[in-house]
N, C-alpha and C positions, 0 to 999 in steps of 0.2 A: 149766458148759454152761448155756446159758439155755433158758428152756422157750420152747416155739413160743407165737405168739399164736392163737389160734383165733377167727376170724371169728364172730360171733353167728349164729347160725341164724336166718335169713329165711323167714317165714311168708307165702307167697303168698297171701293171702285175696284176696277181690273187690277191695278197694280199693288194695290194692298192684298186683294185675294191671289196673286201670283206668289207675293213676298211668303204670306202665310202657308200656301200650299209646298212650297221649296222648304220652309222651317219644318213643315209636319215630315218632308222626304228624308231631310239631314236627320232629324230625329230616329226616322226608322232606319237608316243605315247605321246610326250609331247604336241603335239598341239589338241589332244582329249578333253582336258579338259582346260576351259578359268581358268585364274588367279583366285584365291580366291577373293572375294570380299575387297575392301580398308577397313581396319579394326586395328586400332593400338591395340596392347597388353592390354593398359588400357582398352580400349572399349569393348574388349572379356571379360576381366575382371570384368569390371563394368555388362556386359549384364549377365555374369554367376552368380554373386551375385544376379544380380537383380530377375533372373528367380528361383534360390534357395529362395529367400524372397517370392516370388510369391506362390510357391509349399509348401512353410510353411504355409503360409496363407489359402491357400484350405485346408491342413489338418487339420490346427486350427479350422476354420469355420467346419470342419467335424467333431469335437469335440474330436479331438485327442490332447494330450500333446507333443509339439513338440518344441526340440531345435534346433538350428541352431549352427554348429560346425566352429570351426576355419578354414582357407585357407589350412592349409597343414594337416588337418584331413585325414582319410582313407575313409571318407564317410561325405555327405553335412548336413544330418538332422537326428535327432534320435526322432524317433515318436512313444511314448511308448519304446518298446525294441526292435524296428525295426530301422535297419540303413538303410538310404536310399540315393544313391547316385542321384544328379541333374545334368543333361546335357543341354545345351544349343547349339542347332545347327542350323546355318544359312544357307540358300539355296546357294548351290555351283554350279555354273552354268556350263552346258557342252555347247560344241560348236553348238550342233544341235538342240538348243532353250530348252531343257529339263534340268534336274539338280537334286540334290539330296541333301537331309538333312544327314549330317553325323557326328558321335561323337565317339570318343574314350570312352572304357568303362573300368574301372580298376577290376571290379569284386570281390571289397572288402566288398559288402554292401549286404543288402538281396532284394532290390528292387531298380530297376532303374526308374527314372522320366526323360522321354525325352521331352524336349520341343521345337519343328519346329517354328523357329522365323523369322520374315520378318521385318528389323530393330529391333525395341525394342518390337514388338508387337507379342505375342505366336499367332500361328496359329493352333495350335494343342498339344495335353499332349499325349504322350506314356506311360502308367503305365505297366512296365513289370519285373516279378518274375526274379531275378538273375540266378535261375534255368534253366528259359526258355533259356537264353542267351548262358548258356554252358562256352564253353571255347572262346568264340569268344572276339575280342579286339576291333573290331569296328561295328557299326551299322549303316545302310544306309536307309533312306526313299527316294524312287525314284520318288516322285511326291508330290503335294501338299497333305498334309495329310486327308483332308475329301475326295480325290480321290483315296486314297492309298488303294490298294486291295492285299499288298505281305503279306509275313509272321507276319509281325509285327501288321498288320491292327485289329487283335483282342483285341488289347491292346489300343487302340484309345480311349482316354478319359474315361477309365475305373478306376475312383476313387476309385470304390468298391472293386477292387483287393487289394487296399491300404489299405481300411478297413478292410478287412478279414485278410490280412497278419498283421497289426497292433495286432488286437485282437488276434491270433495264436501267436505273438510275447511274448505278456505280458509284465511285466514292465521291466524285466533285458534282456540288449542286449543280444544275443546269435545268432552264426550263424545258419540260418535256413536253411531248404532243402523245401523250398516252394513248394506248389503242390504235395508233396508226398501224398499219401493217409494215410500212416501208422502214418506221423508226423501230418497231421490236424485231422484226425478223432480219434487217439489214445489218443490225448492228451499230444505226446510225445516230 
């Protein structure tokens, strides 16, 4: 017959108690958001490429010369002289029943086209000049696109912004300061 192994007694001094509460706070923080939807890397890349192609088709249908760039390029589409970054965002669920569409941005283009997707279907497009994004590295849409009333709501399905920006860019790529009155109205 074996002798039982006794757990060592734990002295819950102030340090151990603080560590315990820090651990609980960490667990609470982690539990606030549900895990990412199951999606393989290949599926995310496929969705990204599909959304880039859809955005290029929309711009082409609007009469612009469009070139899709390679996977490693600093931007995804060259439309006239305008560099366009395209992002596909899937809904990231929140444990309270809500959620958000979120994307990291690189700010190396003149215009951001953010597609909010459910599965492979685009629920809404946000066409945002990079100058409006500023130094942000992340954008989030905290509801379904049609119900969204936050900071980026004025850019929902605003392909006319892309039209104006492509026209202002001219035929040669150059970093634009979009929505700057001197740039747009003085031809600078």
